[in-house]
C-alpha positions in Angstrom: 0.0 0.0 0.0 0.9 3.7 -0.4 0.6 5.4 3.0 0.6 9.1 3.8 1.5 10.1 7.3 -0.1 13.4 8.5 1.6 14.5 11.7 5.2 13.4 11.9 6.1 13.4 15.6 7.2 10.5 17.7 4.2 8.3 16.7 4.5 9.2 13.0 8.1 8.1 13.0 7.4 4.8 14.6 4.5 4.2 12.2 6.8 5.0 9.3 9.3 2.3 10.5 6.7 -0.3 11.0 4.9 0.4 7.8 8.2 0.1 5.8 9.0 -3.2 7.6 5.6 -4.5 6.5 6.5 -3.7 2.8 4.3 -0.5 2.5 5.5 2.6 0.8 5.3 5.9 2.8 4.6 8.5 0.1 4.2 11.6 2.3 5.4 12.7 5.8 3.6 15.9 6.6 3.7 18.3 9.4 1.7 20.9 7.4 -1.9 20.8 6.3 -2.5 18.0 3.7 -3.5 18.8 0.1 -4.1 16.8 -3.0 -0.6 17.7 -4.1 1.5 17.0 -1.0 -0.3 13.8 -0.1 1.1 12.1 -3.3 -1.9 10.0 -4.1 -1.9 7.5 -1.2 -4.2 4.5 -0.6 -4.7 5.6 3.0 -3.8 8.4 5.4 -2.7 7.7 9.0 -3.3 10.9 11.0 -1.5 11.4 14.4 -1.2 15.2 14.9 -2.5 17.7 17.4 -6.0 18.4 18.7 -6.2 21.9 17.2 -5.4 20.8 13.6 -6.8 17.3 13.5 -10.3 18.2 12.2 -8.9 20.3 9.2 -6.3 17.6 8.4 -9.0 14.8 8.3 -11.5 17.0 6.4 -8.9 17.7 3.7 -8.1 14.0 3.2 -11.7 12.9 3.1 -12.6 15.6 0.6 -9.9 14.2 -1.6 -11.6 10.8 -1.2 -8.7 9.3 0.7 -9.6 7.0 3.7 -8.2 8.1 7.0 -7.0 6.3 10.1 -7.0 8.8 13.0 -5.4 8.5 16.4 -5.4 12.1 17.5 -7.5 12.8 20.6 -8.9 16.0 22.0 -11.1 17.0 19.0 -14.1 14.6 19.3 -16.8 17.2 19.7 -16.7 17.5 15.8 -16.4 13.7 15.1 -20.0 13.5 13.8 -19.1 16.1 11.1 -16.1 14.0 10.0 -18.3 10.8 9.9 -20.8 12.6 7.7 -18.0 13.8 5.4 -16.7 10.2 5.0 -20.2 9.1 3.8 -20.7 12.1 1.5 -17.3 11.5 -0.2 -17.8 7.7 -0.4 -14.6 6.9 1.4 -13.8 5.6 4.9 -12.9 6.9 8.3 -11.6 5.0 11.4 -11.0 6.7 14.7 -9.2 5.0 17.5 -8.5 6.5 20.9 -5.9 3.7 21.1 -4.8 1.2 18.4 -3.1 -1.3 20.7 -4.4 -4.8 20.5 -4.1 -5.2 24.2 -6.0 -2.0 24.9 -8.9 -3.0 22.6 -9.1 -6.3 24.5 -9.1 -4.2 27.7 -12.0 -2.2 26.3 -14.0 -5.4 25.9 -13.0 -6.6 29.4 -14.0 -3.2 30.9 -17.5 -3.5 29.3 -18.0 -7.0 30.6 -17.0 -5.9 34.2 -19.3 -2.9 34.0 -22.2 -5.2 33.1 -21.3 -7.5 36.0 -21.1 -4.6 38.5 -24.3 -2.7 37.5 -26.5 -4.4 40.1 -23.9 -4.4 43.0 -24.6 -1.1 44.8 -21.8 -1.5 47.3 -19.1 -0.5 44.7 -18.2 2.8 43.3 -16.2 3.1 40.0 -13.2 5.3 39.4 -10.8 5.6 36.5 -7.1 6.6 36.4 -4.8 7.4 33.4 -1.1 8.2 33.5 0.7 9.6 30.5 3.9 11.5 29.6 4.2 15.2 30.4 4.0 16.1 26.7 0.4 14.9 26.3 -1.8 18.0 25.8 -5.4 16.6 26.4 -6.8 15.3 29.6 -8.3 12.9 30.2 -6.9 10.7 27.5 -9.0 9.5 24.6 -8.5 6.0 25.9 -9.9 6.9 29.3 -12.9 8.5 27.6 -13.5 5.3 25.6 -13.3 3.3 28.9 -15.9 5.7 30.4 -18.2 5.3 27.4 -17.9 1.5 27.7 -19.1 1.8 31.3 -22.0 4.1 30.5 -23.2 1.6 27.9 -23.3 -1.2 30.4 -23.9 0.4 33.8 -26.8 2.8 34.3 -25.3 4.1 37.6 -23.1 6.5 35.5 -24.0 8.8 32.6 -21.1 11.4 32.4 -17.4 11.7 33.3 -15.6 14.4 35.3 -12.0 15.0 36.3 -11.1 13.9 39.8 -13.4 11.9 42.2 -16.5 10.1 41.2 -19.6 11.9 42.5 -23.1 10.4 42.1 -23.7 9.6 38.4 -20.6 11.4 37.3 -17.7 8.9 36.8 -14.4 10.3 38.0 -11.2 10.2 36.0 -7.8 11.0 37.5 -5.5 12.3 34.7 -1.8 12.2 35.8 1.1 13.5 33.7 4.4 11.9 34.7 7.9 11.6 33.1 7.8 9.7 29.7 5.0 7.2 30.6 3.6 5.8 27.3 0.2 5.1 28.8 -1.3 3.3 31.8 -5.1 3.0 32.4 -6.8 1.6 35.4 -10.5 0.9 36.3 -11.3 0.5 40.0 -14.4 -0.7 41.7 -14.1 0.2 45.5 -16.3 -0.7 48.4 -15.8 -0.2 52.2 -14.1 -3.6 52.4 -12.3 -4.3 49.1 -11.3 -3.2 45.7 -11.4 -4.7 42.2 -8.9 -3.3 39.6 -8.2 -4.0 36.0 -5.2 -2.3 34.4 -3.5 -2.0 31.0 0.1 -0.7 31.0 1.9 0.1 27.7 5.7 -0.4 27.8 6.3 1.7 24.6 4.5 3.2 21.6 5.1 0.3 19.2 1.8 -1.4 20.0 -0.1 1.7 19.1 1.8 2.2 15.9 1.4 -1.4 14.8 -2.3 -1.3 15.4 -2.6 1.8 13.3 -0.8 0.2 10.3 -3.0 -3.0 10.7 -6.1 -0.7 10.6 -4.8 1.0 7.5 -4.3 -2.4 5.8 -7.8 -3.4 6.8 -9.6 -0.3 5.6 -8.4 -0.3 2.0 -11.3 -0.4 -0.5 -13.9 0.0 2.3 -16.5 2.8 2.7 -18.1 4.1 5.9 -17.1 4.7 9.5 -15.3 2.1 11.6 -13.6 1.4 14.8 -10.9 -1.1 16.0 -13.7 -3.4 17.0 -14.4 -3.9 13.3 -10.7 -4.5 12.5 -10.3 -7.0 15.3 -13.8 -8.6 15.1 -14.5 -7.9 18.7 
């Protein structure tokens, strides 16, 4: 495949390396806004940039009828607009708050546990995420996805907030520490014990590999997708 990378920071460089090892050709490495000219006619775009430019980057690619894999978080209030653009332009869009295989299995486990806990009133839920000090958005997109999985399966909660859980607002502690790639925990606490599930990333390679696998999967598809579709979860 021909892959264009939009956003060429640490993640972009790791994706570049993995895509090349998997025999793909990286035809563009952009830090600027993508255009028909500088994208160099790719089969797919992988977009890992910054929250303030992600929407315009994705919009430009979809309007050129190029499918987009997006891992940028912090812009999701406009996600429905992007999904409509993908349909209008008869191409494909896949957003992942986290492309790691382990994290996507963790999402499924989180939903199962939320369903189990919905009728056990003695426990209160709390989320925690730890990331490197360079991460701009808080909470992380992965933490928000975990919260959404809880809302779908446990009617005790219907919104998230930073800090402690209060009533129906699920609390998320967002911690920024050193160069941590990403650690996410879900706690259920009672007066007598605690249940915890945790995913801890050792480096960014799992995120990058998942993004390339998603790019391979989305070729020639039309519509809006998630990593659940890619992994058949």
